[in-house]
Residue frames as a rotation matrix with the C-alpha (Angstrom) as fourth column:
MET 1
0.618 -0.733 0.283 103.59
-0.620 -0.676 -0.399 83.88
0.484 0.071 -0.872 108.40
THR 2
0.646 -0.446 -0.620 106.64
0.470 0.872 -0.137 81.74
0.602 -0.203 0.773 109.18
ALA 3
0.890 -0.391 0.236 109.31
-0.433 -0.562 0.704 82.24
-0.143 -0.729 -0.669 111.81
PRO 4
0.645 -0.713 -0.275 112.77
0.212 0.513 -0.832 81.51
0.734 0.478 0.482 110.39
PRO 5
0.245 -0.640 -0.728 115.94
0.970 0.160 0.185 81.51
-0.002 -0.751 0.660 112.48
ALA 6
0.652 -0.089 -0.753 117.35
0.194 -0.940 0.279 84.82
-0.733 -0.328 -0.595 113.67
PRO 7
0.969 -0.242 0.047 119.19
-0.016 -0.249 -0.968 86.67
0.246 0.938 -0.245 110.91
SER 8
0.246 -0.960 -0.131 122.94
0.965 0.231 0.122 86.39
-0.086 -0.157 0.984 110.48
ARG 9
0.900 0.073 -0.430 124.82
0.137 -0.984 0.118 89.65
-0.415 -0.165 -0.895 110.87
GLY 10
0.305 -0.873 -0.381 127.73
-0.203 -0.451 0.869 91.52
-0.931 -0.187 -0.314 109.33
ARG 11
-0.625 -0.631 -0.459 128.62
-0.611 0.031 0.791 89.60
-0.485 0.775 -0.405 106.18
LEU 12
0.437 0.669 -0.601 127.09
-0.892 0.411 -0.191 87.70
0.119 0.619 0.776 103.32
PRO 13
0.726 -0.148 0.672 127.59
-0.160 0.913 0.375 83.93
-0.669 -0.380 0.639 103.49
ALA 14
-0.374 -0.927 0.028 130.69
-0.286 0.144 0.947 82.43
-0.882 0.346 -0.319 101.88
GLY 15
-0.738 -0.001 0.675 130.32
0.570 0.533 0.625 82.10
-0.360 0.846 -0.392 98.12
SER 16
0.340 0.928 -0.149 127.66
0.700 -0.356 -0.619 84.80
-0.628 0.106 -0.771 97.87
ILE 17
0.120 -0.224 0.967 127.59
0.845 -0.488 -0.218 87.61
0.521 0.844 0.131 95.34
ALA 18
-0.097 -0.213 -0.972 129.22
0.772 -0.632 0.061 90.67
-0.628 -0.745 0.226 96.90
ALA 19
0.874 0.410 -0.262 128.87
0.208 -0.802 -0.561 94.20
-0.440 0.436 -0.786 95.68
ASP 20
0.595 -0.673 0.439 131.36
0.462 -0.161 -0.872 95.82
0.658 0.722 0.215 93.33
PRO 21
0.209 -0.584 -0.784 134.48
0.972 0.035 0.233 96.82
-0.108 -0.811 0.575 95.28
ARG 22
-0.482 -0.482 0.732 134.58
0.646 -0.760 -0.075 100.36
0.592 0.436 0.677 93.89
HIS 23
-0.647 0.199 -0.737 132.59
0.647 -0.369 -0.667 101.73
-0.404 -0.908 0.110 96.82
LEU 24
-0.303 0.667 0.681 129.48
0.662 -0.367 0.654 102.99
0.686 0.649 -0.330 95.13
ARG 25
-1.000 -0.019 0.020 128.43
0.002 -0.763 -0.646 106.30
0.028 -0.646 0.763 96.67
VAL 26
-0.325 0.936 -0.138 124.92
0.702 0.336 0.628 105.78
0.634 0.107 -0.766 98.01
ALA 27
-0.803 0.175 0.570 122.91
-0.403 -0.863 -0.304 108.70
0.438 -0.474 0.764 99.35
VAL 28
-0.454 0.677 -0.578 120.49
0.803 0.593 0.063 107.67
0.386 -0.436 -0.813 102.12
VAL 29
-0.295 0.393 0.871 117.86
-0.037 -0.915 0.401 110.34
0.955 0.086 0.285 102.69
ASP 30
-0.701 0.082 -0.708 117.36
0.712 0.128 -0.690 111.46
0.034 -0.988 -0.148 106.29
TYR 31
-0.517 0.596 0.614 113.96
-0.217 -0.785 0.580 113.09
0.828 0.167 0.536 106.71
GLY 32
-0.630 0.152 0.761 113.29
-0.776 -0.141 -0.615 111.86
0.014 -0.978 0.206 110.22
ALA 33
0.418 0.895 0.156 111.50
-0.873 0.443 -0.204 108.67
-0.251 -0.051 0.967 109.21
GLY 34
0.695 -0.168 -0.699 114.00
-0.321 0.797 -0.511 105.85
0.643 0.580 0.500 108.83
ASN 35
0.872 -0.457 0.175 116.39
0.072 0.474 0.878 103.47
-0.484 -0.753 0.446 110.55
LEU 36
0.826 -0.499 -0.261 119.45
-0.499 -0.433 -0.750 105.06
0.262 0.750 -0.607 108.99
VAL 37
0.038 -0.876 0.481 122.13
-0.931 0.144 0.336 103.41
-0.364 -0.460 -0.810 111.13
SER 38
0.106 0.053 0.993 121.08
-0.038 0.998 -0.049 99.86
-0.994 -0.032 0.107 110.21
ILE 39
0.943 0.258 0.208 120.73
0.200 0.056 -0.978 100.77
-0.264 0.964 0.001 106.53
ALA 40
0.608 -0.784 -0.128 124.18
-0.769 -0.541 -0.339 102.40
0.197 0.305 -0.932 106.46
GLN 41
-0.106 -0.648 0.754 125.71
-0.730 0.566 0.383 99.40
-0.675 -0.510 -0.533 108.21
GLY 42
0.468 0.353 0.810 124.08
0.222 0.841 -0.494 97.04
-0.855 0.411 0.315 105.71
LEU 43
0.993 -0.107 -0.055 125.42
-0.089 -0.344 -0.935 99.06
0.081 0.933 -0.351 102.78
GLU 44
0.259 -0.953 0.155 128.91
-0.965 -0.251 0.069 99.14
-0.027 -0.168 -0.985 104.26
ALA 45
0.075 -0.186 0.980 128.73
-0.388 0.900 0.201 95.36
-0.919 -0.395 -0.005 104.77
VAL 46
0.606 0.201 0.770 128.22
0.539 0.608 -0.583 94.86
-0.585 0.768 0.260 101.03
GLY 47
-0.218 -0.912 0.346 130.99
0.913 -0.065 0.403 97.24
-0.345 0.404 0.847 99.98
ALA 48
0.328 0.385 0.863 129.16
0.695 -0.716 0.055 100.51
0.639 0.582 -0.503 99.36
ALA 49
-0.801 -0.553 -0.230 130.00
0.581 -0.626 -0.521 103.96
0.144 -0.551 0.822 100.71
PRO 50
0.186 0.979 0.086 126.77
0.897 -0.204 0.392 105.35
0.401 0.004 -0.916 102.21
THR 51
-0.940 -0.327 0.100 126.26
0.262 -0.876 -0.406 109.01
0.220 -0.355 0.909 103.03
VAL 52
-0.096 0.921 -0.377 123.27
0.952 -0.026 -0.305 110.27
-0.291 -0.388 -0.875 105.00
VAL 53
-0.865 -0.162 0.474 121.86
0.371 -0.843 0.389 113.36
0.337 0.512 0.790 103.28
GLU 54
-0.377 0.718 -0.585 119.35
0.673 -0.221 -0.705 115.92
-0.636 -0.660 -0.400 104.52
GLY 55
0.366 0.500 -0.785 118.91
-0.183 -0.788 -0.588 118.10
-0.912 0.359 -0.197 101.42
PRO 56
0.989 0.147 0.016 119.47
-0.011 0.180 -0.984 118.36
-0.148 0.973 0.179 97.66
ARG 57
0.415 -0.901 -0.128 123.17
-0.904 -0.392 -0.171 119.19
0.104 0.187 -0.977 97.99
GLY 58
-0.086 -0.473 0.877 123.83
-0.648 0.695 0.311 115.74
-0.757 -0.541 -0.366 99.33
LEU 59
0.670 0.416 0.615 122.66
0.159 0.729 -0.666 114.16
-0.725 0.543 0.423 96.08
ALA 60
0.704 -0.314 -0.637 125.21
-0.664 -0.609 -0.434 115.96
-0.252 0.728 -0.638 93.91
ARG 61
-0.256 -0.927 -0.273 127.99
-0.961 0.274 -0.030 113.39
0.103 0.255 -0.962 94.22
ALA 62
-0.102 0.287 0.953 125.88
-0.497 0.815 -0.299 110.28
-0.862 -0.504 0.060 94.74
ASP 63
-0.893 -0.192 -0.408 125.72
-0.448 0.474 0.758 107.33
0.048 0.859 -0.509 92.35
ALA 64
-0.458 0.768 -0.448 122.57
0.431 0.633 0.643 105.81
0.777 0.101 -0.621 93.85
LEU 65
-0.607 0.368 0.704 119.73
-0.656 -0.732 -0.183 106.96
0.448 -0.573 0.686 96.10
ILE 66
-0.564 0.481 -0.672 117.84
0.607 0.793 0.058 105.19
0.560 -0.375 -0.739 98.89
VAL 67
-0.419 0.540 0.730 114.73
-0.684 -0.717 0.138 106.64
0.598 -0.441 0.669 100.54
PRO 68
-0.816 0.153 -0.558 113.86
0.419 0.822 -0.387 104.63
0.399 -0.549 -0.734 103.68
GLY 69
-0.620 0.539 0.570 111.03
-0.621 -0.781 0.063 105.33
0.479 -0.315 0.819 106.08
VAL 70
-0.644 0.581 -0.497 108.49
0.721 0.678 -0.141 104.25
0.255 -0.449 -0.856 108.64
GLY 71
-0.655 0.457 -0.602 105.28
0.217 -0.649 -0.729 105.96
-0.724 -0.608 0.326 109.70
ALA 72
0.341 0.925 0.165 102.59
0.577 -0.068 -0.814 107.86
-0.742 0.373 -0.557 107.81
ALA 73
-0.024 -0.342 0.939 102.78
0.998 -0.070 0.000 109.43
0.066 0.937 0.343 104.37
ALA 74
0.749 0.427 0.507 101.51
0.466 -0.883 0.055 112.96
0.471 0.195 -0.860 105.03
PRO 75
0.868 -0.472 -0.152 104.12
-0.167 -0.567 0.806 113.97
-0.467 -0.675 -0.571 107.65
ALA 76
0.089 -0.860 0.502 106.82
0.624 0.441 0.645 112.25
-0.776 0.256 0.576 105.58
MET 77
0.158 0.028 0.987 105.91
0.938 -0.317 -0.141 114.33
0.309 0.948 -0.077 102.52
GLN 78
0.968 0.195 0.159 105.84
0.131 -0.930 0.344 117.47
0.215 -0.312 -0.925 104.66
ARG 79
0.566 -0.821 -0.074 109.35
0.032 -0.067 0.997 116.75
-0.823 -0.567 -0.011 105.89
LEU 80
-0.088 -0.580 0.810 110.61
0.896 0.308 0.318 116.05
-0.434 0.754 0.493 102.37
ALA 81
0.543 0.364 0.757 109.05
0.689 -0.708 -0.154 119.31
0.480 0.605 -0.635 101.19
LYS 82
0.976 -0.186 -0.109 110.65
-0.063 -0.729 0.681 121.26
-0.206 -0.658 -0.724 104.03
ALA 83
0.208 -0.959 0.194 114.03
0.214 0.238 0.947 119.76
-0.954 -0.156 0.255 103.10
GLY 84
0.245 -0.056 -0.968 113.55
-0.798 -0.578 -0.168 120.71
-0.550 0.814 -0.187 99.46
LEU 85
-0.674 -0.623 0.396 113.82
-0.393 0.757 0.522 117.10
-0.625 0.196 -0.756 98.36
ILE 86
0.231 0.844 0.485 110.55
0.029 0.492 -0.870 116.34
-0.973 0.215 0.090 96.57
GLU 87
0.879 0.132 -0.459 111.47
-0.421 -0.241 -0.875 117.64
-0.226 0.961 -0.156 93.13
PRO 88
-0.109 -0.973 -0.202 115.10
-0.993 0.101 0.053 116.42
-0.032 0.207 -0.978 93.31
ILE 89
-0.492 -0.016 0.870 113.87
-0.245 0.962 -0.121 112.90
-0.835 -0.272 -0.478 94.10
ARG 90
0.614 0.762 0.205 111.35
0.061 0.213 -0.975 113.02
-0.787 0.611 0.084 91.24
ALA 91
0.662 -0.419 -0.621 114.07
-0.748 -0.423 -0.512 114.30
-0.048 0.804 -0.593 88.91
TRP 92
-0.397 -0.832 0.388 116.50
-0.806 0.518 0.287 111.59
-0.440 -0.198 -0.876 90.04
ILE 93
-0.185 0.416 0.890 113.99
0.135 0.908 -0.397 108.88
-0.973 0.047 -0.224 89.16
ALA 94
0.820 0.541 -0.188 112.96
-0.066 -0.238 -0.969 110.56
-0.569 0.807 -0.159 85.89
ASP 95
0.325 -0.797 -0.508 116.62
-0.941 -0.325 -0.093 110.66
-0.091 0.509 -0.856 84.87
GLY 96
0.798 0.059 -0.599 116.79
-0.244 0.941 -0.233 106.86
0.550 0.333 0.766 85.21
ARG 97
-0.281 -0.921 0.270 119.28
-0.663 -0.017 -0.748 106.84
0.694 -0.390 -0.606 88.06
PRO 98
-0.447 0.076 -0.891 119.43
0.334 0.938 -0.088 103.93
0.830 -0.337 -0.445 90.56
PHE 99
-0.384 0.451 0.805 116.79
-0.804 -0.592 -0.052 104.30
0.454 -0.668 0.590 93.27
LEU 100
-0.530 0.288 -0.797 115.57
0.436 0.899 0.034 102.07
0.727 -0.330 -0.603 96.10
GLY 101
-0.147 0.570 0.808 112.60
-0.768 -0.581 0.270 102.89
0.624 -0.581 0.523 98.34
ILE 102
-0.782 -0.160 -0.602 112.31
0.219 0.834 -0.506 100.94
0.584 -0.528 -0.617 101.59
CYS 103
-0.509 0.680 -0.528 108.98
0.826 0.212 -0.522 100.47
-0.243 -0.702 -0.669 103.42
LEU 104
0.406 0.668 -0.624 107.43
0.412 -0.743 -0.527 103.97
-0.816 -0.043 -0.577 103.54
GLY 105
-0.358 -0.646 -0.674 110.03
-0.395 -0.549 0.737 104.93
-0.846 0.530 -0.058 100.91
LEU 106
-0.905 0.188 0.383 108.28
0.417 0.577 0.702 102.51
-0.089 0.795 -0.600 98.55
GLN 107
-0.028 0.995 -0.097 104.81
0.931 -0.010 -0.365 103.77
-0.364 -0.101 -0.926 99.44
LEU 108
0.072 0.017 -0.997 105.80
0.079 -0.997 -0.011 107.37
-0.994 -0.078 -0.073 98.71
LEU 109
-0.901 -0.431 0.057 106.34
0.061 0.005 0.998 106.45
-0.430 0.903 0.022 95.06
PHE 110
-0.404 0.832 0.380 102.56
0.915 0.361 0.181 106.17
0.014 0.420 -0.907 94.57
GLU 111
-0.426 0.295 0.855 100.07
0.321 -0.834 0.448 108.98
0.846 0.465 0.260 93.96
THR 112
-0.005 0.521 0.854 97.94
-0.749 -0.568 0.342 109.01
0.663 -0.637 0.393 97.11
SER 113
-0.895 -0.232 -0.382 97.53
0.083 0.753 -0.652 107.24
0.439 -0.615 -0.655 100.45
GLU 114
0.115 0.993 -0.013 94.20
0.081 0.003 0.997 106.27
0.990 -0.116 -0.081 101.96
GLU 115
-0.211 -0.259 -0.943 95.85
0.926 0.257 -0.278 106.38
0.314 -0.931 0.185 105.40
ASP 116
-0.177 0.067 -0.982 95.81
0.630 -0.759 -0.165 110.17
-0.757 -0.647 0.092 105.59
GLY 117
0.779 0.605 0.163 94.92
0.480 -0.408 -0.776 111.41
-0.403 0.683 -0.609 102.09
ALA 118
0.099 -0.838 -0.537 98.49
-0.073 -0.544 0.836 112.44
-0.992 -0.043 -0.115 101.35
GLU 119
0.986 -0.028 -0.163 99.53
-0.164 -0.024 -0.986 113.39
0.024 0.999 -0.028 97.84
MET 120
0.516 -0.817 0.258 102.85
0.183 0.400 0.898 111.67
-0.837 -0.416 0.356 97.26
LEU 121
-0.422 -0.842 -0.337 105.60
-0.149 -0.302 0.942 111.53
-0.894 0.447 0.002 94.62
GLY 122
0.551 0.790 -0.269 103.30
-0.408 -0.027 -0.913 110.16
-0.728 0.613 0.307 91.91
VAL 123
-0.432 -0.791 -0.433 106.02
-0.829 0.159 0.536 108.17
-0.355 0.590 -0.725 90.18
ILE 124
-0.981 0.192 0.019 103.94
0.188 0.936 0.298 104.98
0.040 0.296 -0.954 90.10
PRO 125
-0.403 0.908 0.112 100.24
-0.646 -0.369 0.668 105.25
0.648 0.197 0.736 89.13
GLY 126
-0.037 0.457 -0.889 98.16
0.444 0.804 0.395 103.92
0.895 -0.380 -0.233 91.99
ARG 127
0.297 0.237 0.925 97.49
-0.653 -0.657 0.378 104.39
0.697 -0.716 -0.040 95.66
VAL 128
-0.820 -0.551 -0.153 98.48
-0.197 0.524 -0.829 103.08
0.537 -0.649 -0.539 99.06
VAL 129
0.249 0.968 0.030 95.82
-0.570 0.122 0.813 101.05
0.783 -0.219 0.582 100.88
VAL 130
0.056 -0.147 0.988 95.49
-0.935 0.340 0.103 99.13
-0.351 -0.929 -0.119 104.12
ILE 131
-0.894 -0.421 -0.151 96.56
-0.448 0.844 0.295 95.49
0.004 0.331 -0.944 103.74
PRO 132
-0.065 0.964 -0.259 93.39
-0.843 0.085 0.530 93.73
0.533 0.253 0.807 102.55
GLY 133
0.680 0.524 -0.512 91.97
-0.242 0.820 0.518 91.11
0.692 -0.228 0.685 104.91
ALA 134
-0.384 -0.922 0.039 94.84
-0.331 0.098 -0.939 91.40
0.862 -0.373 -0.343 107.37
PRO 135
0.313 0.499 -0.808 94.22
0.555 0.594 0.582 89.27
0.771 -0.631 -0.091 110.51
THR 136
0.450 -0.232 -0.862 96.40
0.771 -0.387 0.506 91.64
-0.451 -0.892 0.005 112.57
LEU 137
0.411 -0.378 0.830 97.75
0.450 -0.707 -0.545 95.15
0.793 0.598 -0.120 112.06
PRO 138
0.316 -0.485 -0.815 100.43
-0.931 -0.325 -0.168 96.24
-0.183 0.812 -0.554 111.94
HIS 139
0.964 -0.148 -0.219 101.92
0.044 0.908 -0.417 93.36
0.261 0.393 0.882 109.99
ILE 140
0.390 -0.851 0.352 105.12
-0.921 -0.360 0.150 92.72
-0.001 -0.382 -0.924 111.94
GLY 141
0.272 -0.418 0.867 107.63
-0.345 0.799 0.493 89.91
-0.898 -0.433 0.074 111.45
TRP 142
-0.754 -0.654 -0.061 108.98
-0.364 0.339 0.867 87.49
-0.546 0.676 -0.494 108.89
ASN 143
0.393 0.890 0.231 106.89
-0.177 0.320 -0.931 86.59
-0.902 0.325 0.283 105.87
GLN 144
-0.137 -0.443 0.886 107.37
0.705 0.584 0.402 85.03
-0.695 0.680 0.232 102.45
VAL 145
0.000 0.040 -0.999 108.12
-0.551 -0.834 -0.033 87.20
-0.834 0.551 0.022 99.45
ASN 146
0.153 0.183 0.971 106.82
0.555 0.797 -0.238 85.54
-0.818 0.575 0.021 96.28
GLN 147
-0.617 -0.544 -0.569 108.51
-0.128 -0.644 0.754 86.84
-0.777 0.538 0.327 93.17
ALA 148
0.500 0.864 -0.058 106.23
-0.099 -0.009 -0.995 87.72
-0.860 0.503 0.081 90.26
ARG 149
0.956 -0.291 0.044 109.08
0.072 0.087 -0.994 87.85
0.285 0.953 0.104 87.74
SER 150
0.302 -0.924 -0.235 112.84
0.951 0.274 0.145 87.72
-0.070 -0.267 0.961 87.61
ASN 151
0.882 -0.126 0.454 114.83
-0.041 -0.981 -0.192 90.86
0.469 0.151 -0.870 88.34
PRO 152
-0.019 -0.991 -0.132 118.48
0.207 0.126 -0.970 91.52
0.978 -0.046 0.202 89.26
LEU 153
-0.062 0.034 0.998 117.36
-0.823 -0.567 -0.032 92.90
0.565 -0.823 0.063 92.64
PHE 154
0.638 0.405 0.655 116.48
-0.717 0.623 0.313 89.32
-0.281 -0.670 0.688 93.69
ASP 155
0.316 -0.611 -0.726 119.54
-0.497 0.545 -0.676 87.57
0.808 0.574 -0.132 92.19
GLY 156
-0.609 -0.671 -0.423 120.48
-0.081 0.583 -0.809 84.68
0.789 -0.458 -0.409 94.45
ILE 157
-0.734 0.469 0.491 117.38
-0.609 -0.135 -0.782 85.05
-0.301 -0.873 0.385 96.65
ALA 158
-0.926 0.366 0.096 115.07
0.377 0.875 0.302 82.04
0.027 0.316 -0.948 96.47
ASP 159
-0.432 0.870 0.237 111.45
-0.344 -0.402 0.849 82.60
0.834 0.285 0.473 95.56
GLY 160
0.562 0.746 -0.358 109.36
0.121 0.354 0.927 82.51
0.818 -0.565 0.108 98.73
SER 161
-0.470 -0.797 -0.380 112.20
0.580 0.047 -0.814 83.60
0.666 -0.603 0.440 101.00
ASP 162
0.539 0.629 -0.560 111.23
0.829 -0.276 0.487 85.09
0.152 -0.727 -0.670 104.36
LEU 163
-0.546 -0.634 0.547 112.01
0.475 -0.773 -0.420 88.78
0.690 0.031 0.724 104.87
TYR 164
-0.548 0.208 -0.810 111.13
0.811 -0.102 -0.575 91.17
-0.202 -0.973 -0.113 107.68
PHE 165
-0.282 0.595 0.752 108.09
0.463 -0.602 0.650 93.49
0.840 0.532 -0.106 107.60
VAL 166
-0.550 0.316 -0.773 106.69
0.691 -0.347 -0.634 96.28
-0.468 -0.883 -0.028 109.80
HIS 167
-0.962 0.261 -0.082 103.69
-0.262 -0.794 0.548 98.06
0.078 0.549 0.832 108.20
SER 168
-0.374 0.909 0.182 99.91
0.193 0.268 -0.944 98.33
-0.907 -0.318 -0.276 107.91
TYR 169
0.637 0.566 -0.522 99.61
-0.326 -0.416 -0.849 99.78
-0.698 0.712 -0.080 104.39
ALA 170
-0.309 -0.717 0.625 100.94
0.434 0.478 0.764 98.78
-0.846 0.507 0.163 101.00
GLY 171
-0.529 0.024 -0.848 101.06
-0.607 -0.709 0.359 100.21
-0.593 0.705 0.390 97.50
MET 172
0.117 0.622 0.774 98.53
0.429 0.671 -0.604 99.15
-0.896 0.403 -0.188 94.86
PRO 173
-0.847 -0.449 -0.285 99.78
-0.067 -0.441 0.895 99.83
-0.528 0.777 0.343 91.31
GLN 174
0.244 0.956 0.161 97.04
0.299 0.084 -0.951 100.78
-0.923 0.280 -0.265 88.86
GLY 175
0.330 -0.040 -0.943 96.72
-0.737 -0.635 -0.231 101.47
-0.590 0.771 -0.239 85.16
ASP 176
0.838 0.088 -0.539 97.88
-0.502 0.513 -0.696 99.71
0.215 0.854 0.474 82.00
ARG 177
0.077 -0.929 -0.362 101.38
-0.355 0.314 -0.881 98.95
0.932 0.196 -0.305 83.31
ALA 178
0.493 0.160 0.855 100.44
-0.862 -0.040 0.505 97.84
0.115 -0.986 0.119 86.81
GLU 179
0.970 -0.084 0.230 101.50
0.032 0.975 0.221 94.23
-0.243 -0.206 0.948 86.33
ASP 180
0.566 -0.807 0.169 104.76
0.351 0.051 -0.935 95.32
0.746 0.588 0.312 84.68
VAL 181
0.098 -0.507 0.856 105.76
-0.629 -0.699 -0.341 97.24
0.772 -0.505 -0.387 87.80
ILE 182
0.736 0.269 0.621 104.95
-0.672 0.394 0.626 94.53
-0.077 -0.879 0.471 90.35
LEU 183
-0.156 -0.900 -0.408 108.03
-0.771 0.369 -0.519 92.53
0.617 0.233 -0.751 91.29
ALA 184
-0.834 -0.114 -0.540 106.80
0.198 0.852 -0.484 90.48
0.515 -0.511 -0.688 94.28
ARG 185
0.132 0.914 0.383 103.75
-0.531 -0.262 0.806 89.82
0.837 -0.310 0.451 96.43
THR 186
-0.938 -0.336 -0.089 103.24
-0.084 0.468 -0.880 88.69
0.338 -0.817 -0.467 100.02
THR 187
-0.007 0.977 -0.214 100.20
0.104 0.213 0.971 87.26
0.995 -0.015 -0.103 101.82
HIS 188
-0.988 -0.085 -0.126 99.01
0.132 -0.070 -0.989 88.42
0.076 -0.994 0.081 105.23
GLY 189
-0.180 0.983 -0.030 95.33
0.081 -0.015 -0.997 87.57
-0.980 -0.182 -0.077 105.18
GLY 190
0.931 0.363 0.023 95.02
0.080 -0.142 -0.987 89.16
-0.355 0.921 -0.161 101.74
THR 191
0.187 -0.878 0.441 97.81
0.960 0.260 0.108 89.58
-0.210 0.403 0.891 99.23
PHE 192
0.858 0.021 -0.513 99.72
0.000 -0.999 -0.041 92.83
-0.514 0.035 -0.857 98.86
VAL 193
0.752 -0.635 0.173 102.56
0.182 -0.053 -0.982 94.11
0.633 0.770 0.076 96.66
SER 194
0.845 -0.468 -0.258 105.86
0.296 0.007 0.955 93.70
-0.445 -0.884 0.144 98.51
ALA 195
-0.289 -0.934 -0.212 108.31
0.309 -0.301 0.902 94.82
-0.906 0.195 0.376 95.81
VAL 196
0.875 0.484 0.020 108.22
0.195 -0.315 -0.929 96.91
-0.443 0.816 -0.371 92.64
ALA 197
-0.279 -0.956 -0.096 110.72
0.317 -0.185 0.930 97.67
-0.907 0.229 0.354 89.91
ASP 198
0.874 0.417 0.248 110.71
0.380 -0.271 -0.884 99.76
-0.302 0.867 -0.396 86.76
GLY 199
0.572 -0.776 0.265 114.14
0.067 -0.278 -0.958 99.95
0.817 0.566 -0.107 85.18
PRO 200
-0.479 -0.860 -0.176 116.64
0.303 0.027 -0.952 101.28
0.824 -0.509 0.248 87.75
MET 201
-0.382 0.440 0.813 113.83
-0.827 -0.556 -0.088 102.36
0.413 -0.705 0.576 90.08
SER 202
-0.303 0.290 -0.908 112.88
0.268 0.940 0.211 99.79
0.915 -0.179 -0.362 92.71
GLY 203
-0.274 0.242 0.931 111.13
-0.862 -0.491 -0.126 99.58
0.427 -0.837 0.343 96.05
VAL 204
-0.507 0.094 -0.857 110.56
0.267 0.962 -0.052 96.97
0.820 -0.256 -0.513 98.74
GLN 205
0.424 0.760 0.493 107.93
-0.354 -0.362 0.862 96.93
0.834 -0.540 0.115 101.48
PHE 206
0.825 -0.215 -0.523 110.10
0.533 0.605 0.592 94.80
0.190 -0.767 0.613 103.78
HIS 207
0.795 -0.602 0.080 113.25
-0.580 -0.714 0.393 95.96
-0.179 -0.359 -0.916 105.56
PRO 208
0.697 -0.574 -0.430 116.36
0.069 0.651 -0.756 94.45
0.713 0.497 0.494 103.91
GLU 209
-0.195 -0.834 0.517 118.56
-0.528 -0.355 -0.772 95.92
0.827 -0.423 -0.371 106.66
ARG 210
-0.209 0.195 0.958 116.66
-0.939 0.232 -0.252 93.73
-0.271 -0.953 0.135 109.17
SER 211
0.750 0.645 -0.145 116.28
-0.649 0.676 -0.349 90.64
-0.127 0.356 0.926 106.97
GLY 212
0.500 -0.571 0.651 119.51
-0.052 0.731 0.681 88.77
-0.864 -0.374 0.336 107.59
ALA 213
-0.470 -0.825 0.313 121.60
0.228 0.228 0.946 87.29
-0.852 0.516 0.081 104.77
ASP 214
-0.129 0.475 0.870 118.89
0.986 0.151 0.064 87.60
-0.101 0.867 -0.488 102.12
GLY 215
0.860 0.425 -0.284 118.39
0.423 -0.903 -0.070 91.26
-0.286 -0.060 -0.956 103.00
LEU 216
0.163 -0.892 -0.420 122.12
-0.205 -0.448 0.871 91.92
-0.965 -0.056 -0.256 102.68
ARG 217
-0.511 -0.323 0.797 122.12
0.629 0.492 0.602 90.07
-0.587 0.808 -0.048 99.38
LEU 218
0.465 0.744 0.480 119.35
0.884 -0.356 -0.303 92.34
-0.055 0.565 -0.823 98.09
LEU 219
0.808 -0.241 -0.537 121.35
-0.085 -0.951 0.299 95.42
-0.583 -0.195 -0.789 99.09
ALA 220
-0.259 -0.951 0.167 124.42
0.011 0.170 0.985 93.91
-0.966 0.257 -0.034 97.42
ASN 221
-0.187 0.276 0.943 122.41
0.933 0.350 0.083 93.34
-0.308 0.895 -0.323 94.24
PHE 222
0.847 0.529 -0.050 121.17
0.500 -0.825 -0.264 96.93
-0.181 0.198 -0.963 94.26
VAL 223
0.480 -0.750 -0.455 124.70
-0.306 -0.630 0.714 98.25
-0.822 -0.204 -0.532 94.74
ARG 224
-0.369 -0.702 0.609 126.27
0.313 0.523 0.793 95.92
-0.875 0.483 0.026 92.16
HIS 225
-0.060 0.423 0.904 123.80
0.992 0.122 0.009 96.83
-0.107 0.898 -0.427 89.43
ALA 226
0.902 0.378 -0.209 123.99
0.376 -0.925 -0.052 100.55
-0.213 -0.031 -0.977 90.26
VAL 227
0.030 -0.964 -0.263 127.75
0.370 -0.234 0.899 100.79
-0.928 -0.124 0.350 89.67
PRO 228
0.528 0.162 -0.834 128.34
-0.582 -0.646 -0.494 103.19
-0.619 0.746 -0.246 86.74
GLY 229
0.922 0.004 0.388 129.19
0.227 0.805 -0.548 101.28
-0.315 0.594 0.741 83.57
């Protein structure tokens, strides 16, 4: 794991690809498990109009949806259920609308978690497992993200760029389309899936809101490609 310089703050570097100026309305789900202030600030920095939502009503006027999160899957799913958000999130993704899961928000896309046996959203076939062969847990800090294929989410981000992680578990796609879903991998002892994408649905295991200029660029890419046509 490498240690790059401290991240730049506030703006993308000169000459970078900024988000569409039409202020995409991005709903950021608040279910008590995410760093919402930093995510909202990152979205504002790239030209989006974030709104923190706590229930289904908040999704009604949104153009894109972000589910962040840290912690364990079972209590996260319990909080989403209490807020009445599980089926609306599943429906949002099934309708092919722009979605980004961050850290635990990515893990919740899978079927089950070996951390606590939670049944999750089941959007991606597979399960969440402890990072294989990890020398230390949790995996905290900057690490390289190696892209498995090209995708607009990583436009302008060099393969092998360092992004910021805080986690002990990671999703493991399974089934016939597993390789089609995997967007990037990272090594921490063993190798784990650090990004997924399937059409307008995407998820990252790292925290773009804490990953400096490349993290802001990823948020800008998500926003830019989510703008209604």
